[in-house]
C-alpha positions in Angstrom: 67.1 -63.8 -144.2 66.5 -66.8 -146.5 68.0 -70.2 -147.1 68.1 -71.8 -150.5 68.6 -75.5 -150.8 69.7 -76.0 -154.5 69.9 -79.7 -154.3 66.2 -79.9 -153.5 65.3 -76.8 -155.6 63.3 -75.2 -152.8 63.3 -71.9 -150.9 62.9 -71.7 -147.2 61.5 -68.3 -146.8 60.7 -65.9 -144.0 58.3 -63.0 -144.3 61.0 -60.4 -145.2 61.0 -59.2 -148.8 58.0 -61.5 -149.5 56.9 -59.4 -152.5 60.1 -60.0 -154.4 60.2 -63.8 -154.0 56.7 -65.0 -153.3 56.6 -67.2 -156.4 60.1 -68.4 -156.4 59.2 -71.7 -154.8 56.2 -72.4 -157.0 56.9 -74.4 -160.1 55.4 -73.5 -163.5 53.1 -76.5 -163.2 51.8 -75.1 -159.9 51.2 -71.7 -161.4 49.4 -73.1 -164.4 47.2 -75.1 -162.0 46.5 -72.1 -159.8 49.1 -73.1 -157.2 47.2 -76.3 -156.6 48.5 -78.3 -153.6 48.3 -82.1 -153.6 46.6 -83.8 -150.8 48.4 -87.1 -151.0 51.5 -86.4 -149.0 51.9 -89.5 -146.8 54.2 -89.7 -143.8 55.2 -93.0 -142.3 54.6 -92.5 -138.6 57.1 -95.3 -137.7 59.8 -93.6 -139.9 59.2 -90.3 -138.2 59.2 -91.8 -134.7 62.3 -93.9 -135.1 64.5 -91.7 -137.4 68.0 -90.9 -136.2 68.2 -87.1 -135.9 71.8 -87.2 -137.0 71.2 -89.1 -140.2 70.9 -87.9 -143.8 67.4 -89.3 -143.8 66.4 -86.9 -141.0 67.8 -84.0 -143.1 65.8 -85.2 -146.0 62.7 -85.3 -143.9 63.2 -81.8 -142.7 63.6 -80.6 -146.3 60.3 -82.3 -147.2 58.5 -80.7 -144.3 60.0 -77.2 -145.0 58.9 -77.6 -148.7 55.4 -78.5 -147.8 55.0 -75.7 -145.3 56.5 -73.2 -147.8 54.2 -74.3 -150.5 51.2 -74.0 -148.2 52.2 -70.5 -147.2 52.7 -69.4 -150.8 49.4 -70.9 -152.0 47.5 -69.3 -149.1 49.0 -65.9 -149.8 47.9 -65.9 -153.4 44.3 -67.0 -152.8 41.4 -64.7 -153.7 40.5 -63.5 -150.2 36.8 -63.7 -149.2 37.2 -60.5 -147.3 35.2 -57.4 -148.1 35.9 -54.3 -146.0 35.5 -50.5 -146.4 39.2 -50.1 -146.1 41.7 -50.8 -148.9 43.5 -54.1 -148.6 45.4 -56.6 -150.8 42.9 -59.3 -151.8 45.5 -62.0 -152.9 44.9 -61.9 -156.6 47.9 -61.6 -158.8 48.0 -60.1 -162.4 50.7 -60.5 -165.0 53.6 -58.1 -164.9 53.2 -54.6 -166.4 53.5 -55.0 -170.2 55.4 -51.7 -170.3 58.3 -53.2 -168.3 61.0 -55.5 -169.6 64.3 -57.0 -168.6 65.9 -53.7 -169.6 63.6 -51.5 -167.5 64.8 -49.8 -164.3 62.0 -51.6 -162.5 61.9 -55.4 -162.5 58.8 -56.9 -164.0 56.8 -58.9 -161.5 53.3 -60.0 -160.9 51.0 -57.2 -159.6 49.0 -57.3 -156.5 45.3 -56.4 -156.7 43.6 -54.2 -154.1 40.0 -54.2 -153.0 37.7 -51.7 -151.4 34.0 -51.8 -150.6 31.9 -48.6 -150.8 28.7 -48.4 -148.8 26.8 -46.4 -151.4 23.4 -46.1 -149.6 20.2 -45.7 -151.6 20.0 -45.5 -155.3 18.8 -42.1 -156.8 15.5 -41.1 -158.4 16.1 -40.7 -162.1 19.4 -39.0 -161.5 23.1 -39.4 -161.0 24.4 -39.9 -157.4 28.1 -39.4 -156.6 29.9 -40.9 -153.6 33.6 -40.2 -152.9 35.7 -43.5 -152.9 38.6 -41.8 -151.1 41.2 -43.7 -153.1 44.3 -41.7 -154.3 44.2 -42.7 -158.0 47.2 -42.1 -160.2 47.9 -42.6 -163.9 49.4 -46.0 -163.1 46.1 -47.4 -161.8 44.2 -50.1 -163.7 40.8 -51.2 -162.5 40.1 -55.0 -162.8 36.6 -55.2 -161.4 33.8 -52.6 -160.7 30.6 -54.2 -159.6 28.0 -54.3 -156.9 24.4 -55.0 -155.9 21.4 -53.1 -154.4 18.7 -54.2 -152.1 15.1 -53.0 -151.5 14.9 -54.3 -147.9 11.2 -53.3 -147.7 9.9 -54.8 -150.9 12.5 -57.7 -150.8 13.8 -56.9 -154.3 17.5 -57.2 -155.3 19.4 -56.2 -158.4 23.0 -56.3 -159.7 24.9 -53.0 -160.3 25.3 -52.2 -163.2 21.8 -53.2 -164.3 20.8 -53.7 -167.9 17.1 -53.1 -168.9 15.4 -51.8 -172.1 13.8 -49.0 -170.1 15.3 -48.9 -166.6 19.0 -49.5 -166.8 21.4 -48.4 -164.1 24.9 -47.2 -165.0 28.0 -47.5 -162.7 31.2 -45.6 -163.3 34.3 -44.5 -161.4 36.6 -41.5 -161.9 39.5 -40.1 -159.9 37.3 -38.9 -157.1 33.9 -40.5 -157.1 31.7 -43.6 -157.8 28.7 -42.5 -159.9 25.5 -44.4 -160.3 22.9 -43.1 -162.8 19.3 -44.4 -162.9 16.7 -43.9 -165.6 13.8 -44.4 -163.3 13.0 -44.0 -159.6 15.1 -46.6 -157.8 15.2 -44.9 -154.4 13.4 -47.8 -152.8 16.7 -49.7 -153.2 18.1 -48.4 -149.9 21.2 -50.5 -149.5 23.9 -50.6 -152.2 27.4 -52.0 -152.0 30.0 -51.3 -154.7 33.2 -53.3 -154.9 36.3 -51.8 -156.5 39.3 -53.9 -157.4 42.4 -52.4 -158.9 46.1 -52.5 -159.7 48.4 -49.7 -158.7 51.2 -50.2 -161.2 
């Protein structure tokens, strides 16, 4: 269920069918600013304490409160989550709608959710290619938005980004439908802890 108050141009939303309407209450200005929320909402405590609950002013106050709570919920739900787990989850990022869709498509164009999964890759290989299954069911609709990671030599206290660019000792990172692959051109087996982060769109 949802209630729309057209005179105030806001949406009072529950959690049902959130995907279809999550941006309805955000203005274009908010979207352009990254759903920025102002911090200057000031409430007169005397007004709140003494207001007549049967008055139009009270109804206006409720509308303002609902609007603020709704905007907070919407903004929180589209933040980039600082959460990195080995199971797939929606990270809060939103990409533009699929360019192949239009108003005449059978599927309505809408902003696309981004998924994240962290792979504990283990040690880097010695002048070789190492494959680790990511266990993501990838289809032709998938688009990857980020593929990155880092590796740590916890004995020698050395740390490098993945992929790694060097004139003689580069490290290549790639993903296919089954595996994450890392190729080294030198012995990097001392880098014993490697985390790879995959972020992708499913449609």
